[in-house]
N, C-alpha and C positions, 0 to 999 in steps of 0.2 A: 371318433372310435370309426373302426370299420366295422361292415356290418356282419363279420363271422365271429368279432369279439364280443358285440351285440347280444347275438346270435346264445354265446354262449355263456355271459351273464344271466341271461332272462333263464335258462335252462338250472343256472346255479339259484334263484328265486327271486333275482332282482328285476324289479318290470318297468316298463320301460321310461316311464313317466318321472322313477327315484332312481333311473341311471341317467336319463336326461338334465332332472337338474343336479346330478350330480357333475356333470361334464361342464353345465354353466358355471356350475361354481370353481371349476377349475382351471379353465380359460384365466380367471384372474389372476391365477398363483405362478405364473412364468417366474417374474421378478425374486420371490419369495424362493421359489426352486432355486434358483440360482447361485441367487447367496447361500444355502445350506450347500450347496456342491461346491461352490468354491472354500467352505468352512472344513468339511470334510475333504476335497484335496491335500490343505494344508495339514490338516492332522494323521492322515492318512501317510504324508512322507514323513513328519514327527516322529513317530513309530517306526519305520523300516529305519529311519536315520536312528535310532537306538538302538531295534535289532541288529543293524551293522556293527555300529558303534561294538557292541558288547560280544559280538564274533559267536553270534546265536550259528551252532554247528547241527547236525543230524545227530548224531551224541546227546544234543540235549533235552530230544523228545522222546526218548528212553522210559527216563522213569527208575526209580529203586522200591525195593519192599523194605521191611524190618525198621533196623535205630531210621535209615535213609544217609548216615553219615555220608559225605562227599558225594553232595547231588548235585553233580552240574549244573544238570536243567534247570534246576530249581533256584538254586543260587544266580543263574544266569538270568531266570528269567524277573527275580530279585532286581538282578544291578541294570534291566530295561524299566522296568516302572521306578527306579526311583529318579533315571535320564528322563522318561517322559515328564512325571512331574518335576525334575529339578528341585531333588529332595538327595538328603545324604545318605540314605536308605529305604528299606522298603519289603514289606513283609508280606508273602502271596502264598495262600499255603489251602490244599485241601480238606486240612483238617478245620480251618475257617466255614463252619457251618451255613451262614448266611450274612445279611447285611446287618442286621440287630444283635449278633453273633458280633462281628468283626466290630461294631460300636460298642460292645459291652464292656468286650477285650483290652480296646485301645481307652474306655476310663477308668476300667477298675485295676489296671496295670500303672496307671499314669496317675493315680487319688488315691491320697489314703486318709487314715481317721484323723478327724478334727480338718480335713480339707471342706473347701465348699465351690459346688460345680454351679455355674452359670448360664441358663440360657438368653440369650439378651433378644430371642425371634420369637418368644412363645412360647407355647405349646409343643414339646417334641411329637413325634411320631407315637402312635397308640402304643405300638410296641414296646417303647421304652420308658415309658410310665411303669412299668414293673422294675426296668433293669434301676433305673432310678431310686425307686421306692414311692413315688406319687401315689401308685395303687399299689396296696404291701402284697409282698413275693417273695420268698424264699428266696435268698442269697443275693439281694438286693444292696445296693451304694449304701441306702440308708441303715440297713441291721450294720453295716461295717462304719457306720458313725457320722459317713460324709452327709455334707449337709444341699443344699438344693434351693439355688432361688432365681425366676424366672421373670423374666421382663416382660411386657408383651406391647406386640408392633403397636403404632398410632392407627390410628380407622381407614389410613388411604397407604397399608402397609409399610409406613416406612419407622425407619428406628426410632425409639424415645429415646435421645441420648441422654435429657435430661437426668431421667429416673436410672440409665445404666450407669451413668457416673457414679449415682448415689448411691448403686447396687455393689459395686467393685468395692473389695474392703480386703482385711487383711488376712482374713481366710479365703480368698480366693484363690484355687489352683490352675482352675482349668475351665474353660469358656470354650463351651458346642453350639456350632451355627449348622440347623440343618439349611441346604442351600436350597430342598423341594419342600412345596407344599404341606407333605402330607396329606393326611384328610382334613385339609381346611382349604380353602376357598381364598386361601390370600397371596399374594405374589409374589412368585418362585424369587429367588434374592442371585440376580447378577455376579458372576466375580466382581467385576469394578464394584462393586458394592460392598460385597464381604472383603473384598479390600479394604474399603474407607471405614466401616466395624472395627474390623484388626488394628488399624491404625490408633483408631480415636481411644481402644481400650487398652491396647501397650505403651500407649503416653500416659493413660492415669496409672498405671502398674506394667513395668517393661518385662516383667520375670513372668507374668502368667501364658499360662497355654493355651493356645487358641485350633482347638479339633473342629473341621468341618465334616459335618457328615454331607457327602460327597453322592451320594445313590440318584438315581437318574441324570447325571449332570456331566457325567466324562465325556468330552469329544465332540456337546452342542458348541463350546467354547472354544477358540482357539490354545484360548491359556485357562490354568487350573488354576484353585485356591492356593494352592503351595507355592505357585507362580507371586501372589499380593499377599504372604506372608502369614497363612497359615501353617502352625508347626505339625501336625497332622489332618491328611487326605483320608478319608475312609470311605469304602464301600464294597459294590457285593460282585462278584464274579458272573451272575446268572442277571444281571442285569446287566448297563451299556458296556463294558472294558472287556465279558467274556464272550461278545460279538455273535449272543446265540449260540456257542458250540461244547464252552466252559459247563461242567456236568453241576458245580460243585464250586466253592469258593472266596475268599473276600479278601479285600486286601488293607494296607493300614503303610500309606509313604510318608517319610516324615523326618525331622530330626532323628539322629541315629541313638538317643537315647531316647527316645520314645518310642521308637521301633523296638529298641533291644529288651524294653521293660513287658512290649504286648508278646515278643518271644518267649520271654522269660514265663508269663503267665498266663500264653500259651501250651507250654509242655511244663520245664519245670525249671527250678533255682538251678543252676549249675549246667544247663542243658540248651535251651534257648534257640535261635535259630540252629543249629548242627544236626538235630533233629531233627523227623517229619520227614516221612517219606512220601514218594510222590504218585505211588501207586498207579503208572500208567495212563496219567491226565495231562501230562506237560504237553503233547502234540495238539492235545486239543486246547486247553491254556496261550499258547502263540499264537495259534491258527487264528482261534478267538480274538484272540487280542489286535493280529494284524487286520482282520476284519471290520473290527468293532468302530473306525470312523465311517466306514460306509453303510455299516446296521443303524448303526446312531442318524445317520443322514434320513432315512428310508422311514425312523421310527418319528422325526423330525416333522419329517412332510405330510406324512400319516394325523402328527397333531395339529396341523396347521390347517389339512384340510378337514379334518374338525372340529374346530375354533369357528373355519368359516359356515362350514355346513350347517350348524348349530344357529349360530349366529344369527344367519338367514332365517329360519325356522322361528327365531324370537325367543330360545332360551338366553339366559347369563352365561358366560364362557368365559372361565378365567384358565390362563393370557386371553382377552380379545383378540380378536381374526388381525390384530393390527399393531399387536404388541411385540416388540420384539422375545426371543427364546431361551431360557436360560436350562430349560430341562427336556424330557421327553413327554413330562405328564399334560394331558390335557382333562381341564374338569368341566362337567357342563352342570348347571344346578337345574333339577326337572323338580323341585319344591311339592314329589309326587312319588311314593313310593313305588306304586306298579310302572311307570314309566323308567323307573331306574332297573326293572329287572326286567321289563322288554327291552333295554338296551342290551343289558350283559346274555341277554338270551339268543342278541341279533351278533354280537361278538362271537359268544360261544358256538351258533349253527356257521361261523366264516373259519370255522378253526381243521386244521390239517389232520389232528385227533384230538378225536374221543368231539365231533364234530358233530354224534347224535345225541348228546347227552343236554341234558337240558339244569343249569345251573341253579340252584334255590340257596336264601338267605339262611346262613344257619350261625350258630356260637361258635366264635373260631377263636381258640386261645388267643390270648393276647390284646384283645377285641374288649371296649366296654360296650358294643352291642352288636345286634346280630351284624354279619359280614357276607355279600354275597361277591363271589367273585367268579371270573368266567374266564377260563387258559387252556385252549388243547393244544399244548407246548411239548414237545419234542425233548424239554428237560424240564420236571415238575416244578410248576410256581416259576419258572422263568418271565420277568416282567418284561423281557426284551423283546421277548416275543410279543403276539398279540393278544392282549389282555386287559380288562378292565375288573374292577373292584368299586364297593362301594358299601359301606357303613348305614346299615338301615335305620337313618336318627334325619331328622332337621339338616339341614336344608336340600335333602335327598338328592345329593348332587355323585355323579359319576366320574369314575377317575378311569381316565382309558388311555395306555399305553401301547409302545412296542410295535412288531412288525418285521418282523427277520428282513421283508423287501416292501419299500412303498407300496407297489401291486398290490402285495396279501391287504396291507394296512388300509388301504382305499375299498376293497372290497369289504374288507371288516365295518367299517364306516356306513357302506351305502347297505349293508344287511340290517347297522341298528335303526334305519333310518325304516330300510323294511318292514321293520319290525315294529316298530313303532306305530305305522300306518295299520298293522294289520291289524294289531290287539285295539285300534280303537281307544288309547289309553286319554283317560277323563283329561280334559284340558288341552290337550294336544291336539284339538280340531285345526287347530294352522296349517297341519299336515294338509288338507286336503284345499286350504288357499293357495300352498305354494306348489304343488306337485302337480 
């Protein structure tokens, strides 16, 4: 690091010892970063090829109002997504408000009363508990007579194939597979492992639908879950595929019938994909998708850097510093509420927007405990931007993700280390030995 850059880091609150510690860790990561860049290059070409084959034109960027009939940009974008995910169809809409909404839409449109939903990968993300009816909520699948069954992962994070085989029955209509870890410290699932699980389940019951919650995983690998047998891949545009530019939205890519069912549920029977104005956001959707492989690569580098930093400081990190990456999330277990809060304060202080704000835990809707969230984002709630969040409950793990650029992700991680040091967190005295 040159002298002027080091001086600027110091002016922005990073002490010389923290800076030097970060640089020492970074020196060991050249090969990991090279591999990430190679994947980004492949995915960049894949996205560009899909856009060119769909003949994306300037007219596609303009959008519509009202009913949105004949929206060429919307329909072309969905063709681009279907190409990238190698699926029959896709639904990509600003009317899908978030990742949870996209998942609920895919589930509610493809399940009917009397059907059963199976999760063979354990507990779903907290906000889906109310969608399913694990926690009582208005309009849940449970209220519509759809039952739920769950098979937990084994202690080592692998699939419990014996129990999965027993769980699949005549009522099993749809299997939901969460790729990312959510608020758990279990391994994120690789696309290869997801493919093995899908093949196993379809061998038991070929007509079962397999849906993958793809949030945080897009463009991390060269293939997506729909390349290995998933009937649907579902995600949010304010995560990886929006590239930090999409201001809202979600997607469902998959079999034509599954996507059509979702479209009729999103709008109305008889209308489906034919309506839904794009309201001037298409330019951001297209450009964000184009940038997504590069932005995702920057976030991945930040996650790898964080894993190496905090493992060096003596904390348990998931995945660890050497494991392969299958999403952009990095979990750090602190076993300490104060450390979690200090970490999130460090992330917030690194933000370009609301960097002066101090995050505090609060009873956030959809969660069963207080949650602290740190994000100073250009798009509210965008977790492809530098952000961190954590439920305030044991094992007091914080989940870090994002960074529109690698350089910003690096700065954010250094700010968290600085925050832990300055707050003299109980149990974190190891910092003084390392720095």
